C-alpha positions in Angstrom: -12.2 -8.5 -43.8 -13.3 -12.0 -42.7 -16.3 -12.3 -40.5 -16.8 -15.4 -38.5 -20.0 -17.4 -39.2 -21.5 -20.3 -37.5 -20.0 -19.3 -34.1 -21.1 -21.5 -31.3 -20.6 -20.4 -27.7 -20.8 -23.0 -24.9 -21.2 -22.5 -21.2 -18.8 -24.4 -19.0 -21.2 -25.7 -16.4 -18.4 -26.7 -13.9 -16.7 -23.3 -13.6 -13.3 -22.6 -12.2 -12.1 -20.4 -9.4 -9.3 -18.2 -10.9 -8.9 -15.7 -8.0 -9.5 -16.1 -4.3 -10.6 -19.1 -2.2 -14.1 -20.3 -2.7 -16.2 -19.6 0.4 -13.4 -17.9 2.3 -13.6 -14.1 2.0 -10.7 -12.1 3.6 -7.9 -9.7 3.2 -5.0 -12.1 2.7 -3.3 -11.9 -0.7 -4.9 -15.2 -1.8 -8.4 -14.1 -0.8 -11.0 -11.8 -2.2 -13.8 -9.9 -0.3 -16.9 -9.2 -2.3 -15.4 -9.0 -5.8 -17.7 -6.6 -7.7 -16.0 -5.0 -10.7 -13.6 -6.8 -13.1 -11.2 -5.7 -15.8 -8.7 -7.7 -17.8 -5.6 -6.3 -19.7 -4.0 -7.4 -23.0 -1.7 -9.8 -21.0 -4.8 -11.5 -19.5 -4.1 -10.1 -16.1 -7.2 -9.8 -14.0 -8.0 -6.7 -12.0 -10.7 -7.1 -9.3 -12.5 -4.2 -7.5 -13.4 -5.7 -4.1 -16.5 -3.9 -2.8 -16.2 -4.9 0.8 -12.4 -5.3 0.6 -12.0 -1.6 -0.3 -9.1 -2.4 -2.6 -8.2 -3.4 -6.2 -6.3 -6.6 -6.6 -4.2 -7.6 -9.6 -4.1 -11.4 -10.4 -1.6 -12.6 -13.0 -2.8 -15.6 -15.0 -2.3 -18.8 -13.0 -1.3 -17.0 -9.8 -2.3 -18.3 -6.4 -2.3 -14.8 -4.9 -3.1 -11.3 -5.9 -1.3 -8.0 -5.4 -3.0 -4.9 -4.1 -2.6 -2.1 -6.7 -5.1 0.4 -5.3 -6.4 1.0 -1.8 -5.1 -0.7 1.3 -4.1 -4.3 1.3 -5.7 -4.8 4.7 -9.1 -3.5 3.4 -9.1 -0.4 5.5 -11.6 2.1 4.1 -11.0 5.9 3.9 -11.6 9.1 2.0 -8.2 10.4 1.2 -6.7 9.6 -2.2 -4.8 6.5 -1.1 -7.9 4.8 0.2 -11.0 3.4 -1.4 -14.5 2.9 -0.1 -16.7 0.3 -1.8 -15.1 0.3 -5.2 -17.7 -0.8 -7.6 -16.3 -0.5 -11.1 -12.9 -0.5 -12.7 -11.4 0.0 -16.1 -7.8 -0.3 -17.3 -6.2 1.6 -20.2 -3.5 0.4 -22.5 -0.8 1.9 -20.2 -2.1 -0.2 -17.2 -3.6 2.9 -15.5 -6.8 2.3 -13.6 -10.1 4.2 -13.5 -12.0 3.3 -10.3 -15.6 4.0 -9.4 -15.1 4.6 -5.7 -18.8 4.5 -4.8 -18.6 4.9 -1.1 -16.7 8.2 -1.6 -18.9 9.3 -4.5 -16.0 9.8 -6.9 -14.1 8.4 -9.8 -10.3 8.1 -9.4 -7.6 7.9 -12.0 -4.9 5.6 -10.4 -1.7 5.6 -12.4 0.3 2.4 -12.8 2.5 1.7 -9.7 1.1 4.7 -7.8 0.2 4.6 -4.1 -2.7 7.0 -4.5 -5.2 8.1 -7.1 -6.3 11.4 -8.6 -9.8 12.7 -8.5 -11.3 13.0 -12.0 -15.1 13.1 -11.2 -17.3 13.7 -8.2 -16.4 15.6 -5.1 -15.9 12.8 -2.6 -18.4 14.6 -0.3 -21.8 13.2 0.5 -24.9 15.5 0.4 -28.6 14.6 0.4 -28.9 15.9 -3.2 -25.7 14.3 -4.6 -25.9 10.9 -6.3 -23.4 9.7 -8.8 -25.0 6.9 -10.6 -21.9 6.3 -12.7 -20.0 5.2 -9.6 -21.5 1.8 -9.9 -20.9 1.4 -13.6 -18.2 3.1 -15.6 -19.0 3.6 -19.2 -16.4 4.5 -21.7 
């Protein structure tokens, strides 16, 4: 096994916008609204959980617009399994299925690839004074 030595990491001080339009939040396919959680798959496709946008967008490398893959494209929030409310964290597995921390609904959803709704895998989706799911803001695997 070869182990890299003398690795030097450098910060690109200029940055580059790879998804959305700088300073223009919104619900159009080329916009993003409060990107909060990120995941990237083995094909370098970027998945963005939009906290205020109440959706997950998929951005292919070099694309000028994203595609809504979870939640509603227009950003409508809701509690049924085809809607999201303040998604805060996201993971993607090797089969392109999503795991979404749906923080506003106090739940974690499994969202199969190409599905129009998710499946509840943690939490109840019901708010109570005593219920607080800390893992809804950060998914740890």
